[in-house]
C-alpha positions in Angstrom: 34.0 22.7 42.0 33.1 26.3 41.1 31.9 29.0 43.3 29.2 31.3 41.9 29.8 34.8 43.2 29.1 38.4 42.3 30.9 41.4 43.9 27.6 43.0 44.6 27.0 40.3 47.3 29.5 42.2 49.4 27.3 45.3 49.5 25.2 46.1 52.6 21.8 46.1 51.1 19.6 46.4 54.3 20.0 46.3 58.1 19.5 42.6 58.9 22.2 40.2 60.0 22.4 38.4 56.7 23.2 41.8 55.0 25.8 42.9 57.6 29.0 44.5 56.4 31.8 42.1 55.9 29.7 39.0 56.3 31.1 37.3 53.2 34.5 38.8 53.0 36.4 36.1 55.0 34.6 33.3 53.3 35.5 34.8 49.8 39.1 35.2 50.9 39.3 31.5 51.7 37.7 30.2 48.5 38.6 32.7 45.7 42.1 31.3 45.3 41.1 27.7 45.5 38.1 27.6 43.2 37.2 29.3 39.9 34.6 32.0 40.5 31.7 32.2 38.1 29.8 35.5 37.8 26.0 35.2 37.7 23.3 37.3 36.1 20.0 38.2 37.8 17.2 35.8 37.3 14.1 37.1 35.5 10.8 38.0 36.9 9.3 35.0 35.1 11.7 32.8 37.0 10.6 34.3 40.3 7.0 33.6 39.3 7.8 29.9 39.0 7.5 29.7 42.8 6.1 33.2 44.0 2.7 35.0 43.4 2.8 38.2 41.4 1.8 40.3 44.5 4.8 38.9 46.4 7.2 39.9 43.7 5.7 43.4 43.6 5.9 43.7 47.4 9.7 42.9 47.2 10.1 45.3 44.3 9.0 48.1 46.6 11.9 47.3 48.9 14.4 49.1 46.6 18.0 47.8 46.6 16.8 44.6 48.2 14.9 43.7 45.0 17.9 43.8 42.7 20.0 41.9 45.2 17.3 39.2 45.6 17.1 38.7 41.8 20.9 38.4 41.7 20.9 35.8 44.5 18.3 33.7 42.8 20.3 34.0 39.5 23.4 32.8 41.4 21.5 29.7 42.6 20.3 29.1 39.0 23.8 29.4 37.7 25.0 26.9 40.2 22.2 24.6 39.3 23.1 24.7 35.6 26.7 23.9 36.5 25.5 20.9 38.5 23.4 19.5 35.6 26.5 19.8 33.4 28.3 17.7 36.0 30.2 20.3 37.9 29.9 20.7 41.7 28.9 24.3 42.4 28.3 26.6 45.4 26.4 29.9 45.2 28.1 32.3 47.6 25.2 34.7 47.6 22.8 36.8 49.7 20.1 37.4 50.6 19.2 33.9 51.6 16.0 32.3 50.5 14.6 29.3 52.4 12.0 31.4 54.5 10.4 32.7 51.3 7.0 31.2 50.6 4.9 31.6 47.5 3.1 34.6 49.0 5.3 35.8 52.0 8.8 36.0 53.4 10.7 36.5 56.6 14.0 35.6 58.2 16.1 37.9 56.0 14.8 36.1 52.9 12.9 37.5 49.9 12.9 35.1 47.0 13.5 31.4 47.4 16.8 30.9 45.6 17.0 27.2 45.7 13.4 26.6 44.9 13.6 28.8 41.9 16.6 27.1 40.6 15.1 23.6 41.2 11.8 24.7 39.6 13.6 26.0 36.6 15.4 22.8 36.0 12.0 20.9 36.3 10.3 23.3 33.9 13.0 22.8 31.4 12.9 19.0 31.9 16.5 18.8 32.7 15.7 16.9 35.8 12.7 14.7 36.8 13.2 14.5 40.6 15.3 16.5 43.2 16.1 16.3 46.8 16.6 19.6 48.7 18.7 19.1 51.8 18.5 21.9 54.3 21.1 21.9 57.1 20.4 25.5 58.3 19.7 26.0 62.0 16.1 27.0 61.0 13.5 25.0 59.2 13.0 26.2 55.6 9.3 26.8 55.9 9.3 28.6 52.6 10.8 25.8 50.7 8.5 23.3 52.4 5.5 25.5 51.5 6.5 25.8 47.9 6.8 22.1 47.3 4.0 20.8 49.5 2.3 18.1 47.3 5.0 18.2 44.7 6.1 14.7 44.0 9.1 15.7 42.0 10.8 17.4 45.0 11.6 16.0 48.4 12.5 18.5 51.0 14.6 17.4 54.1 15.5 19.6 56.9 18.3 18.0 58.8 17.8 17.6 62.6 20.0 16.6 65.5 21.1 17.5 69.0 24.8 17.1 68.3 27.2 16.4 65.3 26.8 12.7 65.5 23.0 12.7 65.5 22.9 15.4 62.8 25.1 13.3 60.4 22.9 10.2 61.1 19.7 12.2 60.3 21.3 13.4 57.0 22.0 9.8 56.1 18.4 8.9 56.7 17.2 11.7 54.6 19.3 10.6 51.7 18.2 7.0 52.0 14.5 7.8 51.8 14.2 8.8 48.2 15.6 8.4 44.7 16.6 11.5 42.9 18.6 12.8 39.9 19.8 16.1 41.5 20.8 17.2 45.0 20.2 20.8 46.0 21.5 22.0 49.3 20.3 25.0 51.4 23.5 25.5 53.1 23.2 27.4 56.4 26.3 27.5 58.6 24.5 29.0 61.7 24.6 25.6 63.6 28.3 26.1 64.0 29.6 25.9 67.6 30.7 29.6 67.3 27.4 30.8 65.6 23.8 31.0 66.8 23.3 27.3 67.0 26.3 26.5 69.1 26.4 22.9 67.9 28.6 21.8 64.9 32.3 21.9 64.5 34.0 22.9 61.4 35.1 19.3 60.9 31.5 18.2 61.0 30.6 20.5 58.1 33.4 18.7 56.2 31.8 15.4 57.1 28.4 16.5 55.8 30.0 17.7 52.6 31.8 14.4 52.2 28.5 12.5 52.8 26.5 14.6 50.4 29.2 14.4 47.7 29.4 10.6 48.0 25.7 10.2 47.8 25.4 12.5 44.8 28.2 10.6 43.1 26.5 7.2 43.7 22.8 8.3 42.9 22.9 11.0 40.4 26.2 11.2 38.6 27.5 13.9 41.0 24.8 16.4 40.1 24.8 18.7 43.2 24.7 22.4 43.9 24.4 24.4 47.0 23.5 28.0 47.9 24.2 29.9 51.0 21.4 30.5 53.6 22.4 31.4 57.2 25.8 31.8 58.9 26.4 35.0 60.9 29.9 34.6 62.6 32.0 35.8 59.7 35.0 33.7 60.6 33.2 30.4 61.4 31.1 30.9 58.2 34.2 31.0 56.1 35.9 28.1 57.8 32.8 25.9 57.7 32.2 26.8 54.0 35.7 25.8 53.1 35.4 22.5 55.0 32.1 21.8 53.4 33.5 22.3 49.9 36.5 20.2 50.5 34.1 17.6 51.9 32.1 17.6 48.7 35.2 17.0 46.8 36.3 14.1 49.0 39.4 16.0 50.4 38.5 15.7 54.0 
């Protein structure tokens, strides 16, 4: 397991909750001594244009500091995806998030769709033929769904449930519905009992990680990467993230 992280992700780049001061500090403190940190580079504009229209790229460019941060976040997801193809579990601890970024628009603290860019790059390079994107954020990733509508090579699943038990059951069904050679995860931790969703325990994030890690190991030689989406309680974000990573490794 490797964590893709750049110190710039600690900067407050705008006024929304995803960019709040200190949001990633506790999470970083929990993982930096347990996992190797890999420093990413920004993605290129050509990479962005794999999933976004040129006028959308230009509109984000006008946002100033947000633009460079969004390129770096997408680059972190791409770095994590490359590690996954090489057989290494990887998590991109990055911001801004991405799953509300559609080809021609964005909202919900997102600008470029990090996971979609990373998966599309692997498809373009023919490193994979088919991927599943599992999104367990509190909110539906409309941007990801919009990008891959009609795309047979990518299956998008937003996990649903009223409680931890039904949530894990729905995740199991998502994984059983399709064959794939890469698992990509939009990892939002805002369903936590102490976050906006008020639903899942830290231990249940560990269970999801264990389930995803097991399925990836059985179906696609362990090729799995994840990138941070939501999660706004700084402490529960860190604790749930660590549980999820340990679950992926089969430690919980």
